[in-house]
C-alpha positions in Angstrom: -2.0 -55.0 90.5 -2.8 -54.9 86.8 -3.2 -58.2 85.0 -1.3 -59.9 87.8 1.6 -57.5 87.6 2.7 -54.7 89.8 1.9 -51.2 88.5 5.6 -50.5 88.0 6.0 -53.7 85.9 2.9 -53.0 83.9 4.1 -49.4 83.3 7.5 -50.7 82.1 5.8 -53.2 79.7 3.6 -50.3 78.3 6.7 -48.1 77.8 8.7 -50.8 76.2 5.9 -51.6 73.8 5.6 -47.9 73.0 9.3 -47.5 72.3 9.3 -50.6 70.1 6.3 -49.2 68.2 8.0 -45.8 67.7 11.3 -47.2 66.5 9.7 -49.8 64.3 7.3 -47.2 63.0 10.2 -44.9 62.0 11.8 -47.8 60.2 8.5 -48.5 58.4 8.1 -44.8 57.5 11.7 -44.7 56.1 10.9 -47.8 54.1 7.8 -46.1 52.7 9.9 -43.1 51.7 12.1 -45.5 49.7 9.0 -47.2 48.3 9.8 -50.4 50.2 7.4 -52.7 52.0 9.1 -53.9 55.1 6.6 -56.5 56.0 8.3 -57.8 59.2 8.9 -54.3 60.6 5.4 -53.3 59.6 3.8 -56.2 61.5 6.0 -55.4 64.5 5.0 -51.7 64.3 1.3 -52.4 64.0 1.2 -55.0 66.7 3.2 -53.0 69.3 1.3 -49.8 68.5 -2.0 -51.6 69.0 -0.8 -53.1 72.2 0.5 -49.7 73.4 -3.0 -48.2 72.9 -4.8 -51.2 74.5 -2.6 -51.4 77.5 -3.1 -47.7 78.1 -6.7 -48.5 79.1 -5.6 -50.8 81.9 -4.1 -48.1 84.1 -6.4 -47.5 87.0 -8.5 -44.4 86.5 -12.0 -43.4 87.7 -12.9 -41.3 84.7 -12.1 -40.9 81.0 -9.0 -38.8 80.4 -7.7 -37.2 77.2 -5.3 -40.2 76.9 -8.2 -42.5 76.7 -9.7 -40.5 73.8 -6.4 -40.4 72.0 -6.1 -44.2 72.6 -9.5 -44.7 71.0 -8.6 -42.5 68.0 -5.3 -44.3 67.6 -7.0 -47.7 67.6 -9.5 -46.6 65.0 -6.6 -45.3 62.8 -4.7 -48.6 63.4 -7.7 -50.6 62.3 -7.9 -48.6 59.1 -4.2 -49.2 58.5 -4.5 -52.9 59.2 -7.5 -53.2 56.9 -5.8 -51.3 54.1 -2.7 -53.4 54.3 -3.9 -56.9 55.1 -7.5 -57.0 53.8 -7.4 -54.6 50.8 -3.7 -55.2 50.0 -3.0 -51.5 49.3 -5.2 -51.6 46.2 -5.8 -48.2 44.5 -6.9 -45.7 47.2 -6.1 -48.1 50.0 -2.4 -47.4 49.5 -2.5 -43.7 50.5 -5.1 -44.5 53.2 -2.7 -47.0 54.7 0.2 -44.5 54.6 -1.8 -41.7 56.2 -3.2 -44.0 58.9 0.1 -45.6 59.7 1.9 -42.2 59.9 -1.0 -40.9 62.1 -0.6 -43.8 64.4 3.1 -43.2 64.6 2.5 -39.5 65.3 0.1 -40.3 68.1 2.7 -42.5 69.8 5.3 -39.8 69.4 2.9 -37.2 70.7 2.4 -39.2 73.9 6.2 -39.9 74.0 6.9 -36.1 74.1 4.2 -35.6 76.7 5.6 -38.3 78.9 9.1 -37.0 78.4 8.2 -33.6 79.7 6.2 -35.1 82.6 8.8 -37.7 83.7 12.3 -36.6 82.7 13.9 -34.4 85.4 15.7 -32.2 83.0 12.6 -31.4 81.0 10.1 -31.0 83.8 11.2 -27.5 84.8 10.9 -26.4 81.1 7.2 -27.1 81.0 5.7 -28.1 84.3 2.1 -27.7 83.0 2.7 -28.8 79.4 1.4 -25.4 78.2 4.8 -23.6 78.1 6.6 -22.7 74.9 9.3 -25.5 75.0 6.6 -28.2 75.2 4.5 -26.6 72.5 7.5 -26.1 70.3 8.5 -29.8 70.7 5.0 -30.9 69.9 4.9 -28.6 66.8 8.2 -30.0 65.6 6.9 -33.6 66.0 3.7 -32.7 64.1 5.6 -30.9 61.4 7.9 -33.8 60.8 5.0 -36.2 60.7 3.1 -34.1 58.2 6.1 -33.5 55.9 7.3 -37.1 56.0 3.7 -38.4 55.7 3.1 -36.3 52.5 6.4 -37.5 51.1 5.5 -41.1 51.9 2.1 -40.8 50.2 3.8 -39.5 47.1 6.7 -42.1 47.1 5.2 -45.3 48.5 4.0 -47.7 45.8 2.6 -51.1 46.7 4.1 -52.7 43.6 7.4 -52.4 45.3 9.0 -55.7 46.3 8.1 -56.8 49.8 11.1 -57.1 52.1 11.7 -57.8 55.8 
């Protein structure tokens, strides 16, 4: 049992947090592309994405896995985004630092989502049983490409002087 929950319940909580983080992150990213601060969505994105990374450490393991390393990197990136937004208020360089770190955090969550989809969904498992096959690699490259292109566009378009909205 993890934190007084069954493993299945804890896994479901972790997945729900991750999905909320991804959906709210996409909404925040779309807001950035329109130079809009979506403060409520942003708080939801940052909180659920932090919780997704933190809860990932509570799954029983006897050694450090690549997922733990990605979780640590994600948390560092999220701390930078939170500092840029809530401490430095997107002043000067902190605006683009926030955008890059927020998009990176969203990408990491999507990366894990694609990985989990190929591991858990019956119709994807045969396409990439070891996650080294072309369909898996293609899916990950598409996600990375989208994150890079939209991230660059968000850096160019997002201006902190835009009116904050929820």
